[in-house]
C-alpha positions in Angstrom: 6.9 13.2 33.2 9.5 15.4 35.2 11.4 11.9 35.5 12.2 12.0 31.8 13.3 16.0 31.9 17.3 14.3 32.3 16.4 12.7 28.7 14.9 15.6 27.4 17.5 17.9 28.6 20.0 16.1 27.0 18.5 16.2 23.5 18.0 20.2 23.9 21.9 19.7 24.8 22.9 18.0 22.0 20.8 20.1 19.7 22.5 23.3 20.8 26.2 21.5 20.8 25.3 21.4 17.1 24.1 25.1 17.1 27.7 25.7 18.2 29.4 23.2 15.9 27.8 24.1 12.6 28.3 27.6 13.1 32.3 26.8 13.7 32.5 25.0 11.1 30.6 28.5 8.7 33.2 30.4 10.0 35.8 28.4 9.1 33.8 28.6 5.7 33.2 32.0 5.9 30.7 33.5 3.8 29.5 32.9 0.4 26.8 33.5 -2.3 24.2 30.6 -3.2 24.9 30.2 -6.5 25.8 27.1 -9.3 29.1 27.9 -9.7 29.7 27.3 -5.5 28.5 24.1 -5.2 31.2 22.3 -5.7 34.0 24.7 -4.3 31.2 24.8 -1.0 29.7 21.8 -0.3 33.5 20.1 -0.7 34.1 22.4 2.1 30.8 21.6 4.4 30.8 17.6 4.0 34.7 17.8 5.1 34.9 20.6 8.0 35.7 18.3 11.2 32.8 21.2 12.9 29.8 20.5 10.4 30.2 17.0 10.6 30.3 16.8 14.2 27.5 19.4 14.3 25.4 16.6 11.8 25.9 14.1 14.1 24.6 16.3 17.4 21.8 16.7 15.6 21.1 13.0 14.3 21.6 11.8 18.2 19.3 14.8 19.2 16.6 14.0 16.9 17.1 10.0 18.2 16.6 11.0 21.9 13.6 13.5 21.0 11.8 10.6 19.4 12.0 8.5 22.4 11.0 11.5 24.6 8.0 11.6 22.3 7.1 8.4 22.7 7.0 8.4 26.4 6.3 13.0 27.6 3.2 14.7 26.4 3.6 16.4 23.6 3.1 19.6 25.3 5.3 19.2 28.1 7.9 18.4 26.3 8.5 20.7 23.2 8.2 24.0 25.1 11.4 22.4 26.7 13.4 22.7 23.7 13.2 26.5 24.6 16.3 25.7 26.9 18.1 25.6 23.6 17.4 28.8 23.0 19.6 29.4 26.6 22.2 28.2 26.2 23.0 28.2 22.5 23.3 31.9 23.3 25.2 31.4 26.4 27.8 29.4 24.7 27.8 32.3 21.3 28.8 34.7 23.9 30.9 32.4 26.2 32.5 30.9 23.3 32.2 32.6 20.6 32.4 36.6 21.7 28.9 37.0 19.8 27.7 40.4 21.4 24.5 40.1 24.2 22.3 43.4 24.7 20.2 43.6 27.8 16.8 42.9 25.8 18.8 39.4 24.5 19.3 38.9 28.3 15.7 39.8 29.2 14.9 37.2 26.2 17.5 34.9 28.0 15.3 36.0 31.8 12.2 35.5 30.1 12.5 32.0 28.5 14.3 30.7 32.1 11.1 31.5 33.7 9.0 29.5 31.3 10.8 26.4 31.8 10.5 26.8 35.5 6.8 26.8 35.1 6.3 25.1 32.5 8.4 21.9 34.4 5.9 22.8 37.9 3.2 21.3 35.6 4.7 17.9 35.0 
């Protein structure tokens, strides 16, 4: 199963990239309320945001990759490795989006890393 680890990580990293690009797109759009009168303006802003469109493309490609993964690997091995996305997304948010990362978040990332390492030892 470990021979499929690069494929799994490619899907996970694309999913994390989708999160970051979607966040960047929403930063450009800003806070909005879910109201019927906002549907047109917010919908147009979302539909024309290059970051949001890139994020959606990343999601679609990551789903295709994930389908390949599930056709080759036990779900009990592959699915927990999605948690790598939490690590990558948190680090990208910290480094590129300048989001706060307190000690508890760092501790959580270390725990996730340990869990991922344990899972890959069983493949």
